[in-house]
C-alpha positions as CSV (number, residue, x, y, z in Angstrom):
1,M,0.2,0.2,0.0
2,L,1.2,3.5,-1.0
3,D,1.7,6.1,1.9
4,Y,0.3,9.1,-0.2
5,K,-1.3,9.0,-3.7
6,I,-1.9,12.6,-5.4
7,I,-4.2,12.1,-8.4
8,G,-5.8,14.1,-10.9
9,G,-3.0,17.1,-11.2
10,Q,-0.9,18.2,-14.3
11,V,2.4,16.9,-13.4
12,L,5.6,19.4,-14.6
13,D,8.4,16.9,-14.0
14,G,11.3,19.5,-13.9
15,T,12.8,19.3,-17.0
16,G,11.1,21.4,-18.7
17,A,8.8,19.3,-20.3
18,D,5.3,19.7,-21.2
19,P,2.9,19.0,-18.2
20,I,1.0,15.6,-18.3
21,R,-2.1,14.3,-16.7
22,A,-0.6,11.6,-13.9
23,D,-1.0,10.4,-10.7
24,I,2.0,10.3,-8.2
25,G,2.5,7.4,-5.5
26,I,4.5,8.1,-2.6
27,T,6.1,5.2,0.1
28,G,8.4,6.5,2.5
29,D,10.6,9.5,1.3
30,R,10.7,8.5,-2.5
31,I,8.1,8.8,-5.3
32,E,7.5,5.2,-6.1
33,V,5.4,5.2,-9.0
34,I,4.0,7.4,-11.7
35,G,1.1,6.9,-13.9
36,D,-2.9,6.0,-13.6
37,L,-3.2,4.9,-10.0
38,G,-6.9,4.9,-9.9
39,K,-6.8,1.1,-8.6
40,A,-3.7,1.4,-6.4
41,E,-4.7,1.7,-2.8
42,A,-3.0,4.4,-0.2
43,A,-3.5,5.4,3.3
44,T,-4.1,9.1,2.2
45,M,-5.4,10.4,-0.8
46,I,-4.4,14.1,-2.3
47,H,-6.7,15.2,-4.6
48,A,-5.0,17.7,-7.2
49,T,-7.6,18.2,-10.2
50,G,-7.1,21.4,-11.9
51,R,-4.0,21.9,-10.0
52,C,-0.3,21.7,-11.0
53,V,1.9,19.1,-9.2
54,A,5.9,20.0,-9.8
55,P,8.9,19.1,-7.5
56,G,9.5,21.1,-4.7
57,F,11.2,24.7,-5.7
58,I,15.2,25.2,-4.5
59,D,15.6,28.5,-3.3
60,V,19.4,28.6,-4.5
61,H,20.4,31.7,-2.8
62,S,18.8,31.9,0.7
63,H,19.9,33.8,4.1
64,S,18.1,31.8,6.5
65,D,21.0,29.7,8.2
66,A,20.3,31.7,11.9
67,Y,16.8,32.2,11.5
68,L,15.9,28.3,11.0
69,L,17.4,28.0,14.3
70,I,14.4,30.4,15.4
71,E,11.6,29.5,13.2
72,P,12.2,26.4,11.5
73,S,8.7,26.1,10.2
74,A,9.9,28.7,7.8
75,P,6.5,29.9,6.8
76,S,7.8,32.5,4.5
77,K,9.6,30.4,2.4
78,L,6.7,27.1,2.5
79,Y,3.9,29.4,1.0
80,Q,6.1,29.9,-2.0
81,G,6.5,26.1,-2.4
82,I,10.3,25.9,-1.4
83,T,11.5,22.8,-0.1
84,T,15.4,23.0,-0.1
85,E,17.3,26.2,1.1
86,I,20.5,26.9,0.0
87,V,22.2,28.7,2.7
88,G,25.4,31.0,3.6
89,N,25.6,33.0,0.6
90,C,27.4,36.2,-0.3
91,G,30.2,35.1,2.3
92,A,27.8,35.4,5.2
93,S,27.1,32.1,6.5
94,A,26.3,31.3,10.0
95,A,29.2,29.1,10.9
96,P,32.1,28.7,11.5
97,L,31.3,31.9,14.1
98,K,34.6,33.0,16.1
99,E,32.6,36.0,17.4
100,A,28.8,36.4,17.7
101,A,29.6,40.3,17.0
102,W,30.3,39.1,13.3
103,L,26.7,37.8,12.4
104,P,25.1,40.0,10.3
105,S,23.0,42.8,12.2
106,D,19.6,41.6,11.8
107,W,20.9,37.7,12.8
108,R,22.5,39.3,15.6
109,E,19.6,40.7,17.4
110,Q,17.8,37.4,17.8
111,I,18.0,34.7,20.7
112,Y,19.0,31.2,19.9
113,P,18.7,28.1,21.6
114,S,22.3,27.9,22.0
115,R,25.7,29.1,20.8
116,W,27.7,27.7,18.4
117,R,31.1,28.1,16.8
118,S,32.0,25.0,14.0
119,V,29.8,24.1,11.3
120,A,29.3,20.9,13.5
121,D,28.1,23.0,16.4
122,Y,25.8,24.8,14.1
123,R,24.3,21.8,12.1
124,R,23.8,20.0,15.7
125,L,21.8,22.4,16.4
126,L,19.6,23.1,12.9
127,E,19.3,19.0,13.1
128,Q,17.6,19.4,16.4
129,A,15.4,22.5,15.0
130,R,14.2,19.7,12.7
131,P,13.8,22.5,9.7
132,A,10.6,22.2,7.6
133,P,12.7,22.6,4.3
134,N,16.1,20.6,3.3
135,V,19.2,22.6,3.8
136,V,22.3,23.0,2.0
137,L,25.4,24.7,3.8
138,L,27.7,27.0,2.3
139,I,30.5,28.3,3.8
140,G,31.2,31.7,3.9
141,H,34.1,33.1,3.1
142,G,34.0,36.6,5.2
143,K,33.5,33.9,8.2
144,L,37.0,32.6,7.6
145,R,38.5,35.6,7.0
146,A,37.0,37.0,10.3
147,W,38.5,33.9,12.0
148,V,41.9,34.1,10.9
149,M,42.8,37.9,10.7
150,G,39.6,40.1,11.8
151,Y,38.5,42.7,9.6
152,Q,41.8,44.0,8.6
153,A,42.0,46.1,5.1
154,R,44.7,44.5,3.5
155,P,45.8,41.1,1.4
156,A,46.4,38.1,3.9
157,T,49.7,36.5,3.9
158,A,50.4,33.1,2.9
159,D,50.3,31.7,6.3
160,E,46.8,33.2,6.8
161,V,45.3,31.6,3.6
162,R,46.8,28.3,5.0
163,A,45.0,29.0,7.9
164,M,41.8,29.8,6.1
165,A,42.0,26.8,3.9
166,R,42.4,24.6,7.0
167,L,39.4,26.0,8.6
168,L,37.4,25.7,5.7
169,E,38.6,21.9,4.9
170,Q,37.4,21.1,8.3
171,S,33.6,22.8,7.7
172,M,33.6,21.2,4.5
173,N,34.2,17.9,6.5
174,E,31.4,19.0,8.8
175,G,28.7,19.4,6.4
176,G,29.8,22.0,4.0
177,R,29.1,21.7,0.1
178,G,30.8,25.1,-1.1
179,L,32.2,28.3,-0.6
180,S,30.3,31.7,-0.9
181,T,31.8,35.2,-1.0
182,G,30.6,38.4,-0.6
183,L,33.2,40.9,-2.3
184,I,31.6,44.4,-1.0
185,Y,31.6,43.5,2.3
186,A,33.8,43.6,4.8
187,P,36.1,41.6,5.3
188,G,35.4,39.8,1.9
189,L,36.3,43.0,-0.3
190,F,39.8,43.0,1.1
191,A,40.5,39.5,-0.4
192,A,42.9,39.4,-3.2
193,P,42.0,37.1,-6.3
194,D,44.7,34.6,-5.1
195,E,43.4,33.8,-1.9
196,L,39.9,32.9,-3.4
197,A,41.5,30.7,-5.6
198,E,43.4,29.0,-3.1
199,L,40.3,28.4,-1.3
200,A,38.6,27.5,-4.0
201,R,40.9,24.6,-4.9
202,V,40.3,23.6,-1.5
203,V,36.5,23.1,-2.3
204,A,36.8,21.8,-5.5
205,Q,38.6,18.5,-4.0
206,H,35.3,17.9,-2.2
207,T,33.4,18.5,-5.8
208,G,31.6,21.4,-3.9
209,I,30.8,25.1,-5.8
210,Y,31.4,28.4,-5.6
211,T,29.3,31.0,-5.1
212,T,30.1,34.8,-5.5
213,H,28.6,38.1,-4.9
214,M,30.8,39.6,-7.0
215,R,32.9,43.1,-6.3
216,S,30.8,45.0,-9.0
217,E,27.5,44.9,-10.5
218,G,27.6,48.1,-12.0
219,I,30.3,50.0,-13.6
220,H,32.8,47.1,-13.1
221,L,30.2,44.3,-13.9
222,L,32.3,42.6,-16.9
223,E,35.3,42.7,-15.3
224,A,34.0,41.1,-11.9
225,I,32.5,38.3,-14.2
226,E,35.9,37.9,-15.8
227,E,37.5,37.3,-12.1
228,T,34.8,34.7,-11.4
229,L,35.4,32.9,-14.5
230,A,39.3,32.9,-14.0
231,I,38.9,31.3,-10.7
232,G,36.9,28.4,-12.6
233,R,39.3,28.0,-15.0
234,E,42.1,28.4,-12.7
235,T,40.7,25.6,-10.4
236,G,38.1,24.0,-12.0
237,I,35.5,24.4,-9.8
238,R,31.4,24.9,-10.5
239,L,30.7,28.7,-10.3
240,E,27.6,30.1,-9.3
241,I,27.1,33.9,-10.0
242,S,24.6,35.5,-7.2
243,H,21.8,37.8,-8.4
244,L,23.2,38.6,-11.6
245,K,22.2,42.0,-12.5
246,T,22.9,45.7,-13.9
247,S,22.6,48.1,-11.4
248,G,22.5,51.5,-12.5
249,R,21.4,53.5,-15.6
250,S,24.5,53.9,-17.0
251,N,25.1,50.2,-16.9
252,W,22.1,48.8,-18.3
253,E,23.7,48.3,-21.7
254,K,26.0,45.8,-20.0
255,A,23.2,43.2,-19.8
256,E,24.1,41.1,-23.2
257,A,27.7,41.3,-23.0
258,A,27.3,39.9,-19.3
259,L,25.2,37.0,-20.6
260,E,27.6,36.4,-23.6
261,L,30.7,36.1,-21.3
262,I,29.1,33.6,-19.4
263,R,27.5,31.7,-22.5
264,R,31.1,31.2,-23.7
265,A,32.5,30.3,-20.7
266,R,29.8,27.5,-20.7
267,Q,30.8,26.6,-24.0
268,A,34.6,26.2,-23.3
269,G,33.6,23.9,-20.5
270,V,33.2,25.8,-17.5
271,E,30.7,24.8,-15.2
272,V,29.2,28.4,-14.4
273,A,25.5,29.6,-13.8
274,A,24.0,32.3,-12.3
275,D,20.7,33.1,-9.8
276,R,18.1,36.0,-9.9
277,Y,14.9,37.4,-8.3
278,P,12.1,39.1,-10.5
279,Y,12.4,42.4,-8.4
280,M,14.4,45.6,-9.7
281,A,15.4,46.6,-6.2
282,G,18.0,45.0,-4.5
283,N,18.1,44.7,-0.3
284,T,21.0,44.8,2.0
285,D,22.7,46.8,5.1
286,L,22.8,50.9,4.7
287,D,26.3,50.9,5.2
288,V,27.3,49.0,2.2
289,I,27.4,52.6,0.9
290,L,30.3,53.4,3.0
291,P,33.9,53.9,1.3
292,D,35.9,50.6,1.5
293,W,38.4,52.0,4.2
294,A,35.5,52.9,6.5
295,Q,34.8,49.5,6.6
296,A,37.7,48.0,7.7
297,G,38.2,46.9,11.6
298,G,34.3,45.7,12.3
299,R,31.7,47.2,13.8
300,D,33.0,49.1,16.3
301,A,35.4,50.7,14.2
302,V,33.2,51.9,11.7
303,M,30.9,53.5,14.3
304,R,34.1,55.3,15.7
305,R,34.3,56.5,12.4
306,L,30.9,57.8,12.2
307,R,31.2,59.5,15.5
308,D,34.3,61.2,15.2
309,P,34.1,64.7,13.3
310,D,37.2,64.6,11.4
311,E,36.3,60.6,10.1
312,R,32.7,62.2,9.4
313,K,33.8,65.0,7.7
314,R,35.9,63.1,5.3
315,L,33.3,60.5,4.5
316,R,30.8,63.5,3.9
317,K,33.5,65.1,1.3
318,E,34.4,61.6,-0.6
319,M,30.9,60.3,-0.9
320,T,29.4,63.4,-2.1
321,A,32.1,63.6,-5.0
322,S,31.3,60.0,-5.6
323,R,27.7,60.3,-6.0
324,L,25.4,62.6,-7.9
325,A,22.4,63.9,-5.8
326,D,19.6,62.1,-7.9
327,D,21.2,58.7,-7.0
328,W,19.7,58.8,-3.4
329,K,16.4,58.7,-4.8
330,G,16.6,55.4,-5.6
331,V,17.4,54.1,-2.0
332,M,14.1,53.4,0.4
333,I,14.8,52.7,3.8
334,G,13.8,49.2,5.5
335,S,14.4,48.0,8.6
336,T,15.2,51.0,11.3
337,A,14.6,51.6,14.9
338,E,12.4,54.9,13.5
339,A,9.7,52.8,12.4
340,S,7.9,55.9,10.6
341,F,11.0,55.9,8.3
342,R,10.1,52.3,7.0
343,G,9.2,52.3,3.6
344,R,10.0,56.1,2.7
345,S,12.5,57.1,0.4
346,L,15.7,58.3,1.3
347,P,15.3,62.3,0.1
348,E,11.7,61.9,2.3
349,V,13.7,61.1,5.5
350,A,16.1,63.6,5.0
351,Q,13.4,66.4,4.9
352,A,11.5,65.2,7.9
353,L,15.3,65.4,9.5
354,G,16.3,68.8,7.7
355,V,19.6,67.7,6.1
356,D,20.4,66.4,3.1
357,S,20.0,62.8,1.7
358,L,23.8,61.9,2.4
359,E,23.5,63.3,6.5
360,A,20.4,61.5,6.4
361,A,21.7,58.2,5.9
362,L,24.8,58.6,7.8
363,R,22.5,59.4,10.9
364,L,20.6,56.7,10.4
365,M,23.6,54.2,10.8
366,E,24.5,55.9,13.7
367,S,21.5,55.9,15.6
368,D,20.8,52.4,14.4
369,E,24.4,51.1,15.2
370,L,24.7,49.9,11.4
371,K,21.6,47.7,11.5
372,T,19.7,49.8,8.9
373,S,18.5,48.1,6.0
374,A,17.6,49.7,2.3
375,F,16.2,48.7,-0.7
376,F,18.6,49.9,-4.0
377,F,16.4,51.0,-7.0
378,G,18.2,51.4,-10.4
379,M,17.8,47.8,-12.4
380,S,15.9,48.1,-15.6
381,E,12.8,45.7,-15.9
382,D,13.8,44.6,-19.3
383,N,17.3,43.5,-18.0
384,M,15.4,41.7,-15.4
385,W,13.4,39.3,-17.9
386,K,16.3,38.8,-20.2
387,I,18.8,37.3,-17.5
388,L,15.7,35.4,-15.9
389,A,15.1,34.0,-19.3
390,A,18.8,32.7,-19.8
391,P,18.7,29.2,-19.6
392,F,21.6,29.0,-17.1
393,V,20.0,31.4,-14.6
394,M,17.7,30.1,-12.0
395,L,15.9,31.6,-9.2
396,G,17.0,32.8,-5.9
397,S,14.9,34.7,-3.3
398,D,18.4,36.5,-1.9
399,A,16.1,36.7,1.5
400,S,16.0,34.9,5.0
401,L,12.9,33.5,5.6
402,R,10.4,35.6,7.7
403,S,7.0,34.9,9.7
404,L,3.6,36.8,10.2
405,E,4.1,36.5,14.2
406,G,6.9,35.8,16.3
407,P,10.6,37.5,16.4
408,L,10.8,37.4,12.6
409,S,7.8,39.4,12.1
410,R,9.0,42.6,13.4
411,D,11.5,44.1,10.5
412,F,10.5,45.5,7.0
413,P,12.0,42.8,4.7
414,H,12.3,43.2,0.8
415,P,9.0,41.8,-0.4
416,R,10.9,38.8,-2.4
417,A,11.6,37.0,1.0
418,Y,7.2,36.4,0.8
419,G,7.2,36.2,-2.9
420,A,9.9,35.4,-5.0
421,F,9.1,32.2,-6.8
422,P,5.7,32.8,-6.8
423,K,5.9,36.1,-8.6
424,F,8.0,34.4,-11.1
425,L,5.3,31.7,-11.4
426,R,2.7,34.3,-12.1
427,A,5.1,35.7,-14.8
428,A,5.2,32.7,-16.6
429,L,1.4,32.0,-16.7
430,D,0.6,35.1,-17.8
431,G,3.5,35.1,-20.5
432,K,5.5,37.7,-19.3
433,T,8.8,35.7,-19.1
434,V,9.9,32.3,-20.0
435,T,7.0,29.4,-20.5
436,L,5.9,27.4,-17.3
437,P,7.7,24.5,-18.3
438,E,11.1,26.3,-18.2
439,A,10.0,28.4,-15.3
440,I,9.6,25.2,-13.1
441,R,13.1,23.8,-14.3
442,K,14.9,26.8,-13.4
443,M,13.2,26.3,-9.7
444,T,13.9,22.6,-9.6
445,S,16.1,20.3,-11.7
446,L,18.6,23.3,-13.1
447,P,19.6,24.2,-9.5
448,A,19.5,20.4,-8.2
449,D,21.6,19.5,-11.1
450,H,23.8,22.4,-10.9
451,F,24.5,22.1,-7.0
452,R,24.5,18.2,-7.0
453,L,21.6,17.7,-5.2
454,K,21.0,14.1,-5.9
455,G,17.3,12.5,-6.3
456,R,16.0,16.2,-6.0
457,G,14.4,18.7,-8.6
458,R,12.4,16.0,-10.9
459,V,9.2,14.2,-10.4
460,A,10.5,10.7,-11.1
461,V,10.3,7.1,-9.7
462,G,12.7,6.8,-7.1
463,A,13.4,10.6,-6.5
464,Y,12.7,11.9,-3.1
465,A,9.1,13.1,-2.8
466,D,10.0,17.0,-2.4
467,L,6.6,18.0,-4.0
468,V,4.5,21.4,-4.3
469,I,0.9,21.4,-5.5
470,F,-0.3,25.1,-6.8
471,D,-3.4,26.5,-8.2
472,P,-2.1,28.1,-11.5
473,N,-5.3,30.6,-11.5
474,T,-4.6,31.7,-8.3
475,V,-0.8,31.5,-7.5
476,V,0.7,34.9,-6.7
477,D,3.0,36.8,-4.7
478,R,1.1,39.4,-2.1
479,A,4.1,40.9,-0.4
480,T,5.0,44.6,-1.7
481,Y,7.6,47.3,-0.7
482,A,4.7,49.2,1.5
483,V,3.5,45.9,3.1
484,P,6.4,43.5,2.8
485,H,4.9,40.7,5.3
486,A,2.2,38.9,3.3
487,L,2.0,35.4,2.6
488,S,2.2,34.3,-1.1
489,Q,-1.2,32.8,-1.9
490,G,-2.1,29.3,-4.5
491,V,0.2,27.2,-3.2
492,E,-1.7,24.7,-1.8
493,C,0.5,21.8,-0.6
494,V,4.3,21.1,0.0
495,M,5.7,17.8,0.8
496,V,9.4,17.5,1.9
497,N,10.8,14.0,2.0
498,G,7.3,12.3,1.3
499,I,5.7,14.1,4.6
500,P,2.9,16.9,4.0
501,T,4.3,20.3,5.5
502,L,1.5,22.8,4.3
503,D,-1.8,22.0,3.0
504,Q,-5.0,23.6,2.5
505,N,-5.5,24.5,5.9
506,G,-1.5,26.1,6.4
507,L,1.3,24.4,7.7
508,T,0.9,21.2,9.4
509,V,2.7,20.1,12.4
510,Q,5.1,18.0,10.7
511,R,8.6,19.1,9.4
512,A,10.8,16.3,7.8
513,G,13.4,18.6,6.3
514,R,17.1,17.3,6.2
515,V,20.6,18.8,5.7
516,L,21.7,17.7,2.6
C-alpha cells in the first residue's frame, strides 16, 4: 500500500517538458510510481484536479541560516513552494563563527537556543530544530577571513590563507557543500583573487561549488564576471554568480555582454550558472554605501568613524564626490528603529530630519548602530526578464525566511522574502517571461543538477518526494515594498521527503527537512 497518492494533477516533471496528466504514488520519502493509480491503494489520497504538481522549489540563494534555528517551520518559504534552501550565501554563513559580534546585523538581534562556533555545532543545532525545508550549507568566506585575521583591510599573507584553508577543510568535512563570497562586504572586499583561488581549490577537492556576490554589479560588472570565470578556469570548480544584475542606468547596456561572457565560458567547459530574483530593487545593509576604508576593522571601528567629527567630514567629502544628488532617490529605507521611516525614500527621510540625503543616511547608520537596511532601486525591468530567461539562470530569493508572528515578523524586509517564487510563476503563467515548464525547470532540476542535489528537482520514480501542488489560477505573490509581511497564495500543498508540511489548512505540525 502507498503512503500517499496524489491524483488528477497536471504534472510538470522539472525537466522543462510539457505537463502530463498523471497520478503520483509515494512510499516513505520517495516517489514509488507515476501513472494511472485509480486502482492503487493508499493510506492517504490527495486530490489535485485542476492543479499543477511539480518538484519542490529550490531556493539557491537564501540567507535563512540563523533564522531556521528560531522559526524552523519557515512559513514565508513554504508558502512559496520552497522545499530546499541553500544557505550561507554572500560570504555570510552562520558558521564557522568565532565572535557572535560578526553575525550580520539582523541575525545579531535574535535570541538562539544555544551558541555555536563550528559548522558541526551549527549543524547539530539545526538538526535538533527539525527544519521544514531541506538545507544545504555553504561556508562563508567572510567568516573564514574574520576568524583568521579579523576585519583588517589588507591582503592575507600566505600563512593566513593556509589557516583559512584549514578551517575551510574542517568546515567542508563537517557538512559544507561549497564556498560563498561577498566581495562588496567587509572583510571579503579586502581579499585578493589569489586568496579566493586557493580556497576554491579546497572546495573543488570536495566537488563543491563556489558562489559569489561579485565585486561589482554596476560599473565594473564585466571585470567582476571575468574575475569569477578566471577562478573557475584555474581551479576547475563549479561557479554560481549570485543575483546577476546590471545596477545603475549607465550600466544597463552591459546586460548582453555579461550574458555572453557566461555563455562563452560554458561553451569552453567552465561549469558556471547564475541566479536572480524577479524584482528591480536590491536589499542590503545601508552601510554598504560607505567607502572601503571606512568598513575596515569591524562594527565598532565603523561606529567610531561615524562619531568622529574629522572622519565624518572625510566621509561626507568622499561620498559627495562619488555620487550624484539624484542617486539618493533610488534608496528606500527598510528596517530601522524609527518605524515612521520604514518604506520611505531617503530624500523623504532627509526632509523629515531637515538635512541632506547623505547626512540622513549617516545619521540612520549611527543611531541604528549599523542595523539599518535599505532597498536600492536602479535596475532595468527589460534586463531583469532577459537575465531570468537565460537558460543557465535559476531562481534565488536572496532573503532570509520570515513569519507573520514572533521575532521574525518585526522587521521590514524586501518583498522577495515572501514572494520571489510565486511572482516568477505568475509571470510565466501570464506570458511575461519563459513558459511555465521552463520556469519550473529553473526552480527545480536546473539548481538540483548544478548544486549536485542527487534525487531532487524532478518528479521521477525513485526521486525524493519533495513536491508542490499549486493552483495556476490563483498563485501570486502578495508582499509589496509598502507591506512586505504578506504570505503568497495559491500554493496548496508542500511535501518534503514524503511528508506534507503545508496543506490547504496551512502549515502542518510535521517538519521533515534534512541537512543535505
